[in-house]
C-alpha positions as CSV (number, residue, x, y, z in Angstrom):
1,M,-12.2,-39.0,49.4
2,D,-10.2,-36.6,46.9
3,A,-10.0,-38.5,43.5
4,R,-7.6,-36.0,42.0
5,P,-4.6,-36.9,41.4
6,K,-1.5,-35.2,43.6
7,M,0.2,-32.2,41.8
8,I,3.7,-31.5,41.5
9,Y,4.6,-27.9,40.7
10,L,7.6,-26.9,38.6
11,P,9.1,-23.3,39.2
12,D,10.2,-21.3,36.6
13,T,13.8,-21.0,36.9
14,M,14.7,-19.2,34.0
15,I,12.3,-16.6,33.9
16,H,15.6,-13.7,34.4
17,W,17.9,-15.9,32.3
18,P,19.2,-13.5,29.7
19,W,20.0,-15.5,26.7
20,P,16.6,-16.1,24.8
21,R,15.1,-19.6,23.1
22,T,16.2,-19.5,19.6
23,I,16.4,-22.6,17.1
24,N,19.2,-23.6,14.4
25,P,17.4,-22.9,11.0
26,H,19.2,-26.1,9.6
27,F,16.9,-28.0,12.4
28,E,14.2,-30.1,10.5
29,D,16.4,-31.1,7.8
30,V,19.7,-32.6,9.9
31,K,16.8,-34.0,12.3
32,A,15.5,-36.3,9.2
33,E,18.8,-36.9,7.8
34,V,20.3,-38.0,12.0
35,D,17.4,-39.8,12.8
36,A,17.1,-41.8,9.8
37,S,21.1,-42.3,10.2
38,F,20.7,-43.9,13.2
39,R,17.9,-46.1,12.8
40,D,20.2,-48.0,10.1
41,F,22.7,-48.8,13.6
42,K,19.5,-50.8,14.8
43,A,20.5,-50.6,18.5
44,L,17.1,-50.0,20.0
45,S,14.2,-52.4,21.1
46,P,11.4,-50.9,19.8
47,K,10.0,-49.8,23.0
48,S,13.3,-47.8,23.4
49,Q,12.8,-47.0,19.9
50,K,9.8,-45.2,20.9
51,A,11.4,-43.4,23.6
52,F,14.6,-41.9,21.5
53,D,11.9,-40.5,19.0
54,K,10.1,-38.9,22.7
55,C,13.3,-37.4,23.4
56,D,13.9,-35.6,20.2
57,S,17.5,-35.0,20.7
58,A,17.9,-33.3,17.3
59,R,15.8,-30.7,18.7
60,L,18.2,-30.4,21.8
61,A,21.0,-29.9,19.7
62,A,19.2,-27.4,17.4
63,L,18.3,-25.1,20.4
64,A,21.7,-25.3,22.1
65,Y,24.0,-25.0,19.1
66,P,21.4,-22.1,17.5
67,N,24.0,-20.2,15.2
68,A,26.5,-23.6,14.5
69,P,26.8,-24.2,10.4
70,R,24.8,-27.3,9.4
71,E,27.6,-30.1,9.9
72,L,28.3,-28.9,13.4
73,L,24.9,-29.3,14.1
74,R,25.0,-32.8,12.6
75,I,27.8,-33.4,14.9
76,G,26.2,-31.9,18.2
77,C,23.0,-34.2,17.0
78,D,25.0,-37.4,17.1
79,L,26.8,-35.7,20.1
80,M,23.0,-36.0,21.7
81,N,22.4,-39.6,20.0
82,L,25.6,-40.9,21.4
83,F,24.2,-39.6,25.1
84,F,21.0,-41.3,24.5
85,V,22.6,-44.6,23.6
86,I,25.1,-45.1,26.5
87,D,22.0,-44.2,29.2
88,E,19.8,-46.4,27.3
89,Y,22.6,-49.6,27.4
90,T,24.1,-48.6,30.7
91,D,21.1,-47.7,33.2
92,V,20.0,-51.5,33.4
93,E,23.7,-52.8,34.0
94,N,25.9,-52.9,37.3
95,E,29.5,-51.4,37.2
96,A,31.5,-54.6,35.7
97,V,29.6,-54.0,32.8
98,T,29.0,-50.2,32.4
99,K,33.2,-50.3,32.6
100,E,33.4,-53.1,29.7
101,M,30.7,-50.4,27.7
102,A,32.5,-47.4,28.8
103,G,35.8,-48.9,27.5
104,I,34.3,-49.6,24.1
105,V,33.3,-46.1,23.5
106,L,36.6,-44.5,24.9
107,D,38.6,-47.2,22.4
108,A,36.1,-46.0,19.8
109,L,37.2,-42.2,20.0
110,H,40.9,-42.8,20.8
111,N,41.0,-45.2,17.4
112,P,37.6,-43.8,14.7
113,H,39.3,-45.1,11.9
114,K,40.1,-48.1,13.5
115,I,37.3,-51.0,12.5
116,R,35.5,-52.3,15.4
117,P,35.6,-56.3,16.3
118,E,33.2,-58.3,15.6
119,G,30.4,-58.9,18.1
120,E,31.0,-55.8,19.8
121,C,28.2,-54.1,21.4
122,I,26.7,-51.3,19.0
123,L,27.9,-48.8,21.6
124,G,31.7,-48.7,19.8
125,E,30.4,-48.0,16.0
126,I,28.5,-45.3,17.0
127,A,31.0,-43.6,19.1
128,R,33.7,-44.1,16.3
129,Q,31.4,-43.0,13.5
130,F,30.6,-39.6,16.0
131,W,34.0,-39.2,16.1
132,A,35.3,-40.0,12.6
133,R,32.9,-36.8,11.3
134,A,33.3,-34.7,14.0
135,I,37.5,-34.6,13.8
136,Q,36.9,-33.8,10.2
137,Y,35.5,-30.1,11.2
138,A,36.8,-29.9,14.7
139,S,39.7,-27.9,15.5
140,L,42.7,-29.4,17.4
141,S,42.1,-27.9,20.7
142,S,38.5,-28.5,20.5
143,Q,39.3,-32.1,20.2
144,R,41.8,-32.7,23.1
145,H,39.0,-30.6,25.1
146,F,36.4,-33.3,23.9
147,L,38.4,-36.5,24.9
148,E,39.1,-35.0,28.3
149,V,36.0,-34.2,29.1
150,F,33.7,-37.0,27.5
151,S,36.3,-39.6,29.2
152,T,35.4,-38.2,33.1
153,F,31.6,-38.3,31.9
154,L,32.5,-42.3,31.2
155,G,33.6,-42.3,34.4
156,G,31.0,-40.9,36.2
157,V,28.2,-43.3,35.0
158,V,30.5,-46.5,36.0
159,A,30.7,-44.5,39.1
160,E,26.6,-44.3,38.9
161,A,26.1,-47.6,38.5
162,L,28.1,-48.3,41.1
163,D,25.8,-47.0,43.7
164,R,22.8,-48.4,41.8
165,E,24.5,-51.8,42.3
166,K,25.0,-50.7,45.8
167,G,22.1,-48.9,46.3
168,H,24.3,-46.2,47.7
169,K,22.8,-42.8,48.5
170,R,25.2,-39.8,48.6
171,S,24.8,-36.6,50.6
172,I,24.2,-33.5,47.8
173,E,27.4,-32.2,47.9
174,D,28.7,-35.6,46.9
175,F,25.9,-36.3,44.6
176,L,26.5,-32.7,42.2
177,K,30.5,-34.1,42.7
178,L,28.7,-37.1,40.4
179,R,26.0,-35.8,38.4
180,R,28.3,-32.6,36.9
181,Y,29.8,-35.7,35.2
182,T,26.5,-37.6,34.3
183,V,24.5,-35.4,33.1
184,G,26.4,-34.9,30.1
185,L,27.0,-31.2,29.8
186,K,30.6,-30.8,30.0
187,P,31.5,-33.1,26.7
188,S,28.4,-30.7,24.9
189,L,30.6,-27.4,25.7
190,P,33.5,-28.9,23.1
191,I,31.0,-28.3,20.0
192,Y,31.1,-24.0,20.9
193,E,34.6,-24.3,19.7
194,M,34.9,-26.7,17.3
195,G,35.1,-23.7,14.8
196,M,38.1,-21.9,16.6
197,D,41.3,-22.0,18.1
198,L,40.1,-21.5,22.0
199,P,43.8,-22.1,24.0
200,D,44.4,-24.5,26.9
201,E,45.0,-21.9,29.0
202,V,41.1,-20.4,28.2
203,F,40.0,-23.7,28.4
204,H,41.9,-24.5,31.9
205,H,41.5,-21.3,33.7
206,P,39.7,-21.8,37.3
207,L,37.3,-19.0,36.2
208,I,36.3,-20.5,32.6
209,M,36.1,-23.3,34.8
210,N,34.1,-21.9,37.2
211,L,31.7,-20.3,35.0
212,T,31.1,-23.7,33.1
213,E,30.5,-25.3,36.8
214,C,28.0,-23.1,37.0
215,I,26.2,-24.0,33.4
216,T,26.6,-28.0,34.6
217,D,24.6,-26.9,38.1
218,L,21.6,-25.4,36.0
219,V,21.6,-28.2,33.8
220,V,21.5,-30.5,36.3
221,I,18.5,-28.4,38.6
222,D,16.2,-28.2,35.5
223,N,16.7,-31.8,34.4
224,D,16.4,-33.4,37.7
225,M,13.5,-31.3,38.2
226,M,11.8,-32.4,34.9
227,S,12.9,-36.0,35.4
228,Y,12.2,-36.7,39.0
229,N,7.7,-37.4,38.0
230,K,9.1,-40.2,35.5
231,E,11.8,-41.4,37.9
232,Q,10.0,-42.0,40.5
233,A,6.9,-43.6,39.0
234,A,9.9,-46.4,37.3
235,G,11.7,-46.3,40.9
236,N,14.8,-45.2,39.5
237,E,15.0,-41.6,40.9
238,D,17.9,-42.2,43.1
239,H,20.3,-40.0,41.1
240,N,18.3,-37.3,41.3
241,M,18.9,-33.8,42.5
242,V,15.0,-33.6,43.8
243,N,15.3,-37.2,45.4
244,T,18.5,-36.5,47.1
245,A,17.6,-32.9,48.7
246,M,14.1,-34.7,49.9
247,F,16.6,-37.5,52.1
248,E,19.2,-35.3,52.9
249,L,17.2,-32.3,53.8
250,G,13.5,-34.0,55.0
251,L,11.6,-32.8,52.1
252,D,8.7,-33.3,50.4
253,I,8.7,-33.3,46.9
254,S,7.2,-29.4,47.0
255,G,10.0,-28.3,49.4
256,A,12.8,-30.6,47.4
257,M,11.4,-28.0,44.1
258,A,11.4,-25.0,45.9
259,W,15.4,-25.9,47.2
260,A,16.1,-26.5,44.0
261,A,14.7,-23.7,42.6
262,H,16.2,-20.9,45.2
263,Y,20.0,-23.0,44.1
264,H,19.5,-22.4,40.4
265,T,18.8,-18.7,41.4
266,E,22.4,-18.5,43.7
267,V,23.8,-20.1,40.6
268,Q,22.6,-18.0,38.1
269,K,23.7,-15.6,39.8
270,R,27.7,-16.7,39.9
271,F,27.4,-16.9,36.3
272,I,26.6,-13.5,36.1
273,D,28.8,-12.0,38.3
274,G,31.4,-14.2,37.2
275,L,31.1,-13.1,33.3
276,A,32.1,-10.0,34.7
277,K,35.0,-11.1,36.0
278,V,36.6,-12.7,33.0
279,P,40.1,-11.7,32.3
280,S,41.4,-10.8,28.7
281,W,43.9,-12.5,26.8
282,G,44.2,-10.3,24.3
283,P,41.5,-8.9,21.3
284,S,41.8,-12.1,18.8
285,V,41.2,-14.8,21.9
286,D,38.8,-12.6,23.9
287,V,36.4,-12.6,21.3
288,L,36.5,-16.4,20.8
289,V,36.2,-16.3,24.6
290,K,32.8,-13.9,24.5
291,E,31.5,-16.7,21.5
292,Y,32.0,-19.3,23.4
293,L,31.1,-18.6,27.2
294,D,27.7,-16.9,25.3
295,G,26.8,-20.7,23.9
296,I,27.9,-22.1,27.0
297,A,24.6,-19.9,28.7
298,M,22.8,-20.9,25.8
299,F,22.9,-24.6,26.5
300,A,21.2,-24.0,30.0
301,R,18.3,-21.9,27.8
302,A,18.4,-24.9,25.3
303,E,18.3,-27.6,28.2
304,Y,15.2,-25.8,29.9
305,S,13.4,-25.2,26.3
306,W,13.7,-28.7,25.1
307,H,12.2,-30.2,28.4
308,Y,9.3,-28.9,27.3
309,E,9.5,-28.9,24.0
310,S,10.6,-32.6,23.8
311,H,8.0,-35.3,24.4
312,R,10.1,-37.3,26.9
313,Y,8.7,-36.2,30.6
314,C,5.7,-34.3,29.7
315,G,4.4,-36.2,26.9
316,T,2.2,-34.1,24.3
317,R,1.7,-31.3,27.5
318,G,4.6,-29.9,27.7
319,L,4.2,-26.2,26.2
320,E,1.0,-26.2,28.6
321,I,2.8,-27.3,31.3
322,Q,5.5,-24.6,30.6
323,Q,2.6,-22.3,31.0
324,T,0.2,-24.0,34.3
325,R,3.7,-25.4,35.8
326,L,1.6,-28.4,37.4
327,V,2.1,-31.5,36.5
328,P,0.2,-34.5,37.6
329,L,2.3,-37.2,39.9
330,L,2.5,-40.3,38.4
331,P,1.8,-43.4,40.3
332,K,4.2,-45.9,41.7
333,A,3.3,-48.6,39.7
334,N,3.3,-46.6,36.0
335,R,6.3,-47.1,34.1
336,E,5.4,-45.1,30.7
337,S,6.2,-41.2,30.0
338,M,2.8,-38.9,30.9
């Protein structure tokens, strides 16, 4: 009997993506500052803190916002930490508790100068401090856009909790509708416009929204391809695109990965073709639109690179796996990372 572990092949989805990897020069300095600040909240158990350290969310922010000034990078890092802790707290809860937590976060964001009630879930204070810092530097238009999309993100987190509670499996189409919210990409994009006044008519323009959805889908696919192995081992793979494709299309892991990679290629083409159709709002606004669209395109590269550079899904073997494209399938009983 062959005792070698079964291997998963990870297609290289970003080999032709025109935006190259780059990282913010303030990364190391800001990472030390933001990690220390986050620990002060004492929000995580020792096990969760270990997972947080492996995640290296500051690296994701530095890859995603390579041209951001120091203060905006700090805001990006704080946002990634907020995503992590919301995920950590809600992933094990039912709909009712998750809805309560989402309400606390939303209230904190809308009232960043209000002292949080004693004994409240720490998510409120983490969200409050993040937003109190952000609004010192963010344009009013970016603040509106952030609050709008973060609210829908939280709604998606609550819907995911209900699916988990009911054991509900979605079709690929319905899954993507929800996953586009829960992946957290859309609330990450207003960081790119915090230093500018991007008009509402640009942010809400159908073509700009379609381009944003393309980047969201790229991030969903890359994230779910990378996270599937760890999630299937832990038994929480239902909210994953690879698993959804396996269930609906009757595919094995290899077939679902190939299907996801093909869809990724189609979405890339839609984004590139869409860029050529972006209308003009006049020279002064067009410069902002180009900067914003270059930024959101960079996020797709950043997410991809971060998966291999952090230890969240690949342990210390990320750069090796990035070359070989092969990762051993984790046994179901193994709930630890590789």
